PAZAPA-4460 file (N, C-alpha, C; in steps of 0.05 Angstrom, whole numbers, plus 32768, in hexadecimal, padded with zeros to 4 digits):
% residues 104
    n_x    n_y    n_z   ca_x   ca_y   ca_z    c_x    c_y    c_z   seq   type   mol
   8011   7FE8   8000   8000   8000   8000   8012   8019   8000     1      X     A
   800D   802B   7FEC   801D   8043   7FEB   8010   8059   7FFB     2      X     A
   8021   806B   8005   8016   8081   8015   8009   8096   8003     3      X     A
   7FF8   80A6   800E   7FEA   80BB   7FFF   7FFD   80CF   7FF3     4      X     A
   8011   80DA   8002   8024   80ED   7FF5   8032   80E0   7FDD     5      X     A
   8039   80C7   7FDF   8048   80BA   7FC9   8035   80B7   7FB1     6      X     A
   801C   80B0   7FB5   8009   80AE   7F9F   8004   80C9   7F92     7      X     A
   8002   80DE   7FA2   7FFE   80F9   7F96   8017   8101   7F87     8      X     A
   802E   80FB   7F91   8047   8102   7F83   804A   80F3   7F69     9      X     A
   8042   80DA   7F68   8044   80CA   7F50   802F   80D4   7F3B    10      X     A
   8018   80DC   7F45   8003   80E4   7F32   8006   8100   7F27    11      X     A
   800D   8113   7F39   800E   812F   7F31   802A   813A   7F2E    12      X     A
   803E   812C   7F37   8059   8136   7F35   8060   8148   7F4C    13      X     A
   8074   8158   7F49   807F   8169   7F5E   8071   8184   7F60    14      X     A
   8062   818B   7F4C   8056   81A6   7F4B   8045   81AD   7F63    15      X     A
   8032   819B   7F6C   8022   81A2   7F84   8034   81A6   7F9D    16      X     A
   8048   8196   7F9F   805A   8199   7FB6   8069   81B4   7FB5    17      X     A
   8072   81BC   7F9E   8080   81D5   7F9B   806E   81ED   7FA0    18      X     A
   8055   81EB   7F97   8041   8201   7F9C   803D   8204   7FBA    19      X     A
   803A   81EE   7FC8   8036   81EF   7FE5   804E   81FB   7FF3    20      X     A
   8066   81F2   7FEB   807F   81FB   7FF8   8083   8219   7FF3    21      X     A
   807F   8222   7FDA   8082   823E   7FD3   806D   824F   7FE2    22      X     A
   8055   8245   7FE4   8040   8254   7FF2   8047   8257   8010    23      X     A
   8051   8242   801C   8059   8244   8038   8070   8258   803C    24      X     A
   8083   8257   802A   809A   826A   802C   8090   8286   8029    25      X     A
   807F   828C   8016   8074   82A7   8013   8063   82B0   802B    26      X     A
   8054   829D   8036   8044   82A4   804E   8055   82AB   8065    27      X     A
   806C   829D   8068   807E   82A3   807E   808D   82BD   807A    28      X     A
   8098   82C1   8062   80A9   82D8   805C   8099   82F1   8057    29      X     A
   8082   82EF   804B   8072   8307   8044   8056   8303   8050    30      X     A
   8051   830E   8068   8037   8309   8075   801F   8313   8065    31      X     A
   8023   8327   8054   800D   8332   8045   8006   8320   802D    32      X     A
   8015   830B   8028   8011   82FB   8010   7FF6   82EC   8011    33      X     A
   7FF0   82E0   8028   7FD8   82D0   802A   7FC1   82DF   8037    34      X     A
   7FBC   82F7   802E   7FA6   8307   8038   7F8F   8306   8023    35      X     A
   7F78   830C   802C   7F61   830C   801A   7F64   8320   8003    36      X     A
   7F6E   8338   8009   7F71   834C   7FF4   7F86   8344   7FDF    37      X     A
   7F9B   8337   7FE8   7FAF   832D   7FD4   7FA5   8317   7FC3    38      X     A
   7F96   8304   7FCF   7F8B   82EE   7FC0   7F76   82F8   7FAC    39      X     A
   7F66   830C   7FB4   7F53   8318   7FA2   7F61   8326   7F8B    40      X     A
   7F77   8334   7F91   7F87   8341   7F7C   7F92   832D   7F68    41      X     A
   7F9C   8317   7F72   7FA7   8302   7F60   7F91   82F7   7F4E    42      X     A
   7F7A   82F2   7F59   7F64   82E8   7F49   7F5B   82FC   7F34    43      X     A
   7F59   8316   7F3C   7F51   832B   7F29   7F65   832D   7F12    44      X     A
   7F7F   832A   7F18   7F93   832D   7F03   7F95   8315   7EF1    45      X     A
   7F8B   82FE   7EF9   7F8E   82E6   7EE8   7F74   82DD   7EDC    46      X     A
   7F5E   82ED   7EDE   7F44   82E4   7ED3   7F46   82E2   7EB5    47      X     A
   7F51   82F6   7EA7   7F52   82F5   7E8A   7F62   82DD   7E80    48      X     A
   7F77   82D6   7E8E   7F87   82BF   7E86   7F78   82A5   7E8B    49      X     A
   7F69   82A3   7EA1   7F59   828C   7EA7   7F43   8288   7E92    50      X     A
   7F36   829E   7E8A   7F21   829C   7E76   7F2D   8293   7E5B    51      X     A
   7F43   829F   7E53   7F50   8297   7E3A   7F58   8279   7E3A    52      X     A
   7F62   8271   7E51   7F6B   8255   7E54   7F53   8242   7E52    53      X     A
   7F3D   8249   7E5E   7F25   8238   7E5D   7F1B   8236   7E40    54      X     A
   7F1A   824D   7E32   7F12   824D   7E16   7F24   823D   7E05    55      X     A
   7F3E   8240   7E08   7F52   8231   7DF8   7F50   8214   7DFE    56      X     A
   7F4A   820C   7E17   7F47   81F0   7E1E   7F30   81E3   7E0F    57      X     A
   7F19   81F2   7E0E   7F02   81E8   7DFF   7F09   81E4   7DE2    58      X     A
   7F17   81F7   7DD6   7F1E   81F6   7DBA   7F30   81DD   7DB5    59      X     A
   7F43   81D8   7DC7   7F55   81C2   7DC3   7F46   81A7   7DC7    60      X     A
   7F34   81A6   7DDB   7F25   818E   7DE0   7F13   8187   7DC8    61      X     A
   7F07   819B   7DBB   7EF7   8197   7DA3   7F07   818D   7D8C    62      X     A
   7F20   8193   7D8B   7F32   8189   7D76   7F3E   819E   7D65    63      X     A
   7F37   81B6   7D68   7F43   81CC   7D59   7F5A   81D7   7D69    64      X     A
   7F6E   81E1   7D5C   7F84   81ED   7D6A   7F87   820A   7D60    65      X     A
   7F84   821D   7D72   7F85   8239   7D6B   7F9B   8246   7D7C    66      X     A
   7FB1   824C   7D6F   7FC8   8258   7D7E   7FC7   8276   7D7D    67      X     A
   7FB2   8283   7D73   7FB2   82A0   7D70   7FA7   82AD   7D89    68      X     A
   7F9E   829E   7D9D   7F92   82AA   7DB5   7FA7   82BA   7DC5    69      X     A
   7FBE   82AF   7DC9   7FD3   82BC   7DD8   7FDC   82D7   7DCC    70      X     A
   7FE3   82D7   7DB3   7FEB   82F0   7DA6   7FD4   8305   7DA6    71      X     A
   7FBB   82FC   7DA3   7FA5   830E   7DA2   7FA1   831B   7DBE    72      X     A
   7FA4   830C   7DD3   7FA2   8316   7DEE   7FB8   832A   7DF3    73      X     A
   7FD1   8323   7DEA   7FE7   8335   7DEE   7FE3   8350   7DDF    74      X     A
   7FDB   834E   7DC6   7FD6   8366   7DB7   7FC0   8377   7DC3    75      X     A
   7FAB   836B   7DCB   7F95   837A   7DD7   7F9D   8387   7DF2    76      X     A
   7FAC   8378   7E02   7FB6   8383   7E1C   7FC8   839B   7E18    77      X     A
   7FDB   8398   7E06   7FEF   83AE   7E02   7FE1   83C6   7DF6    78      X     A
   7FD0   83C2   7DE2   7FC2   83D8   7DD5   7FB0   83E6   7DE8    79      X     A
   7FA2   83D7   7DF8   7F8F   83E3   7E0C   7F9F   83F3   7E20    80      X     A
   7FB5   83E8   7E2B   7FC4   83F7   7E3F   7FCF   8411   7E33    81      X     A
   7FD9   8410   7E1B   7FE4   8429   7E0F   7FCD   843D   7E0A    82      X     A
   7FB6   8434   7E01   7FA0   8447   7DFC   7F94   8451   7E15    83      X     A
   7F94   8442   7E2A   7F8A   844B   7E44   7F9C   8462   7E4E    84      X     A
   7FB6   845F   7E4B   7FC8   8474   7E53   7FC4   848D   7E42    85      X     A
   7FBE   848A   7E29   7FBA   84A1   7E17   7F9F   84AD   7E1B    86      X     A
   7F8A   849D   7E1A   7F6F   84A6   7E1D   7F5E   848F   7E28    87      X     A
   7F53   8493   7E40   7F46   847D   7E4E   7F2D   8473   7E40    88      X     A
   7F21   8482   7E2E   7F08   8479   7E21   7F0D   8466   7E0A    89      X     A
   7F25   8465   7DFF   7F2B   8454   7DE8   7F35   8438   7DEF    90      X     A
   7F3D   8433   7E07   7F4A   841A   7E0E   7F37   8402   7E0B    91      X     A
   7F1F   8403   7E16   7F0D   83ED   7E14   7F04   83E8   7DF8    92      X     A
   7EFF   83FD   7DE9   7EF7   83FA   7DCD   7F0D   83EC   7DBD    93      X     A
   7F26   83F3   7DC2   7F3C   83E7   7DB3   7F3E   83C9   7DB9    94      X     A
   7F3B   83C2   7DD3   7F3C   83A5   7DDA   7F26   8396   7DCD    95      X     A
   7F0E   83A1   7DCD   7EF7   8393   7DC0   7EFC   8390   7DA2    96      X     A
   7F06   83A4   7D95   7F0B   83A3   7D79   7F20   838E   7D72    97      X     A
   7F36   838E   7D80   7F4B   837B   7D7B   7F41   835F   7D80    98      X     A
   7F32   835B   7D95   7F27   8340   7D9B   7F13   8337   7D86    99      X     A
   7F03   834A   7D7C   7EF0   8343   7D67   7EFE   833B   7D4D   100      X     A
   7F12   834A   7D45   7F20   8343   7D2C   7F30   8329   7D30   101      X     A
   7F3A   8324   7D48   7F48   830B   7D4D   7F37   82F3   7D4B   102      X     A
   7F1D   82F6   7D50   7F0A   82E0   7D4F   7F00   82DA   7D34   103      X     A
   7F05   82EB   7D21   7EFB   82E6   7D06   7F0C   82D3   7CF6   104      X     A
***
């Protein structure tokens, strides 16, 4: 009979162990790391990447491979950031336009 940690290590590899170790180190060294506001900030910053990943996963599962999602997100992000700095009203419109043309 194998132990539970050994079974988890064999099935998932070292990644879960490293995530736990790094999280513990950050919690000890940086007390503000594991606060509700920081976790909310991390989730807010990664929502667009999570949505793109979920969409790309569906496309790959269906059998199509579309590699243009990453460059489209990068182009839309950079263009939006530059336009927001120049004029705040044009940023959202630029992102929607780039995304729409990328989907055609």
